[in-house]
Short mmCIF file of the C-alpha atoms (twelve columns), coordinates in Angstrom:
data_MODEL
# 
_entry.id   MODEL 
# 
loop_
_atom_site.group_PDB 
_atom_site.id 
_atom_site.type_symbol 
_atom_site.label_atom_id 
_atom_site.label_alt_id 
_atom_site.label_comp_id 
_atom_site.label_asym_id 
_atom_site.label_seq_id 
_atom_site.Cartn_x 
_atom_site.Cartn_y 
_atom_site.Cartn_z 
_atom_site.pdbx_PDB_model_num 
ATOM 1   C CA . MET A 1   21.581 90.674 -227.372 1 
ATOM 2   C CA . THR A 2   18.969 88.499 -226.005 1 
ATOM 3   C CA . LYS A 3   17.761 84.937 -226.810 1 
ATOM 4   C CA . ASP A 4   14.911 86.385 -228.745 1 
ATOM 5   C CA . ASN A 5   17.297 88.195 -231.251 1 
ATOM 6   C CA . VAL A 6   19.077 85.227 -232.410 1 
ATOM 7   C CA . THR A 7   19.163 84.303 -236.070 1 
ATOM 8   C CA . LEU A 8   21.268 82.203 -238.286 1 
ATOM 9   C CA . ASP A 9   23.107 85.295 -239.402 1 
ATOM 10  C CA . ASN A 10  24.143 86.405 -235.934 1 
ATOM 11  C CA . LEU A 11  24.841 83.169 -233.974 1 
ATOM 12  C CA . GLY A 12  28.529 83.898 -233.768 1 
ATOM 13  C CA . ASP A 13  27.929 87.500 -232.437 1 
ATOM 14  C CA . ALA A 14  25.379 86.492 -229.945 1 
ATOM 15  C CA . MET A 15  27.683 83.699 -228.526 1 
ATOM 16  C CA . PHE A 16  30.570 86.140 -228.339 1 
ATOM 17  C CA . GLU A 17  28.560 88.647 -226.451 1 
ATOM 18  C CA . ALA A 18  27.176 86.091 -224.057 1 
ATOM 19  C CA . ALA A 19  30.671 84.507 -223.422 1 
ATOM 20  C CA . ARG A 20  32.624 87.818 -223.116 1 
ATOM 21  C CA . THR A 21  30.834 88.768 -219.781 1 
ATOM 22  C CA . THR A 22  31.940 85.542 -218.112 1 
ATOM 23  C CA . PHE A 23  35.772 86.491 -218.543 1 
ATOM 24  C CA . GLY A 24  35.499 89.630 -216.598 1 
ATOM 25  C CA . SER A 25  38.927 91.372 -216.492 1 
ATOM 26  C CA . LYS A 26  40.553 88.522 -218.388 1 
ATOM 27  C CA . PHE A 27  38.308 89.316 -221.540 1 
ATOM 28  C CA . ILE A 28  41.012 91.484 -223.068 1 
ATOM 29  C CA . LEU A 29  43.479 88.462 -222.929 1 
ATOM 30  C CA . VAL A 30  41.197 86.174 -224.880 1 
ATOM 31  C CA . LYS A 31  39.188 88.621 -227.114 1 
ATOM 32  C CA . GLN A 32  40.676 87.651 -230.537 1 
ATOM 33  C CA . TYR A 33  40.501 83.887 -229.601 1 
ATOM 34  C CA . LEU A 34  36.918 84.268 -228.299 1 
ATOM 35  C CA . LYS A 35  35.828 86.022 -231.377 1 
ATOM 36  C CA . ALA A 36  37.222 83.373 -233.703 1 
ATOM 37  C CA . GLU A 37  35.971 80.398 -231.615 1 
ATOM 38  C CA . SER A 38  32.390 81.915 -231.257 1 
ATOM 39  C CA . GLU A 39  32.322 82.144 -235.070 1 
ATOM 40  C CA . LYS A 40  33.534 78.436 -235.414 1 
ATOM 41  C CA . LEU A 41  30.904 77.252 -233.071 1 
ATOM 42  C CA . ALA A 42  28.333 79.162 -235.039 1 
ATOM 43  C CA . ILE A 43  29.482 77.489 -238.387 1 
ATOM 44  C CA . THR A 44  29.161 74.110 -236.737 1 
ATOM 45  C CA . LEU A 45  25.638 75.029 -235.422 1 
ATOM 46  C CA . ARG A 46  24.654 76.419 -238.804 1 
ATOM 47  C CA . MET A 47  25.866 73.030 -240.485 1 
ATOM 48  C CA . ILE A 48  23.881 71.025 -237.945 1 
ATOM 49  C CA . ILE A 49  20.776 73.210 -238.665 1 
ATOM 50  C CA . GLU A 50  21.135 72.966 -242.419 1 
ATOM 51  C CA . GLY A 51  21.926 69.149 -242.306 1 
ATOM 52  C CA . SER A 52  19.047 68.513 -239.939 1 
ATOM 53  C CA . ALA A 53  16.654 70.323 -242.128 1 
ATOM 54  C CA . LYS A 54  17.831 68.195 -245.100 1 
ATOM 55  C CA . GLN A 55  17.700 65.057 -242.916 1 
ATOM 56  C CA . GLU A 56  21.385 64.603 -243.586 1 
ATOM 57  C CA . ILE A 57  22.330 64.798 -239.871 1 
ATOM 58  C CA . GLY A 58  20.550 62.966 -237.042 1 
ATOM 59  C CA . LYS A 59  20.557 63.584 -233.430 1 
ATOM 60  C CA . ALA A 60  23.532 61.424 -232.603 1 
ATOM 61  C CA . GLU A 61  25.764 62.951 -235.410 1 
ATOM 62  C CA . ALA A 62  24.639 66.470 -234.309 1 
ATOM 63  C CA . LYS A 63  25.629 65.773 -230.708 1 
ATOM 64  C CA . ILE A 64  29.001 64.421 -231.751 1 
ATOM 65  C CA . LEU A 65  29.669 67.483 -234.193 1 
ATOM 66  C CA . LEU A 66  28.767 69.972 -231.524 1 
ATOM 67  C CA . ASN A 67  30.805 68.132 -228.840 1 
ATOM 68  C CA . GLN A 68  33.901 68.160 -231.058 1 
ATOM 69  C CA . GLN A 69  33.615 71.843 -231.605 1 
ATOM 70  C CA . LYS A 70  33.069 72.558 -228.011 1 
ATOM 71  C CA . VAL A 71  36.214 70.471 -227.034 1 
ATOM 72  C CA . ALA A 72  38.254 72.430 -229.654 1 
ATOM 73  C CA . THR A 73  37.048 75.739 -228.459 1 
ATOM 74  C CA . ALA A 74  37.802 74.870 -224.929 1 
ATOM 75  C CA . ALA A 75  41.310 73.755 -225.789 1 
ATOM 76  C CA . VAL A 76  42.081 77.290 -227.702 1 
ATOM 77  C CA . LEU A 77  40.592 79.323 -224.868 1 
ATOM 78  C CA . THR A 78  42.240 77.359 -222.079 1 
ATOM 79  C CA . ALA A 79  45.561 77.720 -223.830 1 
ATOM 80  C CA . ALA A 80  45.073 81.572 -224.319 1 
ATOM 81  C CA . GLU A 81  46.886 83.302 -221.517 1 
ATOM 82  C CA . GLY A 82  46.500 80.585 -218.841 1 
ATOM 83  C CA . MET A 83  42.748 80.606 -218.834 1 
ATOM 84  C CA . THR A 84  41.154 78.024 -216.318 1 
ATOM 85  C CA . ALA A 85  39.146 75.270 -217.492 1 
ATOM 86  C CA . VAL A 86  36.266 76.447 -215.237 1 
ATOM 87  C CA . ALA A 87  36.356 79.941 -216.751 1 
ATOM 88  C CA . VAL A 88  36.273 78.512 -220.376 1 
ATOM 89  C CA . GLN A 89  33.448 76.156 -219.568 1 
ATOM 90  C CA . ALA A 90  31.408 78.930 -218.202 1 
ATOM 91  C CA . ALA A 91  32.101 81.107 -221.278 1 
ATOM 92  C CA . ILE A 92  31.191 78.204 -223.559 1 
ATOM 93  C CA . ASN A 93  28.082 77.443 -221.496 1 
ATOM 94  C CA . ALA A 94  26.898 81.169 -221.553 1 
ATOM 95  C CA . ALA A 95  27.574 81.279 -225.429 1 
ATOM 96  C CA . LEU A 96  25.410 78.134 -226.106 1 
ATOM 97  C CA . LYS A 97  22.718 79.232 -223.622 1 
ATOM 98  C CA . ILE A 98  22.024 82.453 -225.568 1 
ATOM 99  C CA . VAL A 99  21.488 80.464 -228.848 1 
ATOM 100 C CA . LYS A 100 19.779 77.310 -227.342 1 
ATOM 101 C CA . ASP A 101 16.179 77.998 -227.994 1 
ATOM 102 C CA . PHE A 102 16.919 79.225 -231.548 1 
ATOM 103 C CA . VAL A 103 19.003 76.277 -232.540 1 
ATOM 104 C CA . ASN A 104 16.702 73.673 -230.977 1 
ATOM 105 C CA . SER A 105 13.593 75.008 -232.615 1 
ATOM 106 C CA . GLU A 106 15.369 75.111 -235.972 1 
ATOM 107 C CA . ILE A 107 16.604 71.417 -235.803 1 
ATOM 108 C CA . GLY A 108 13.386 70.048 -234.019 1 
ATOM 109 C CA . PHE A 109 15.189 68.260 -231.193 1 
ATOM 110 C CA . PRO A 110 17.014 69.409 -227.866 1 
ATOM 111 C CA . LEU A 111 20.708 69.538 -228.986 1 
ATOM 112 C CA . LEU A 112 21.700 72.290 -226.484 1 
# 
């Protein structure tokens, strides 16, 4: 999946696919966690997009909400089979990079 194919409906799948390549041979160890955490990140991003569109969520709150979910995702993936923080952060960064342009254009400010 490319950045140009990202939609509200496939945010979780796009991030999952982008992150999976960063784990290499350890992907099998974190697959079930990565799928769930990718969807949680997607839910948070959808909430930010929708709240921003309704002017219910501002930049500061959006950044806090995203950071909270990133920290939670990192904790789950780091705990899964002894993944290192560096590998987990690389996966999160890859996942968010693939949806960056879509999310930022939807909310009208650079969140990612």
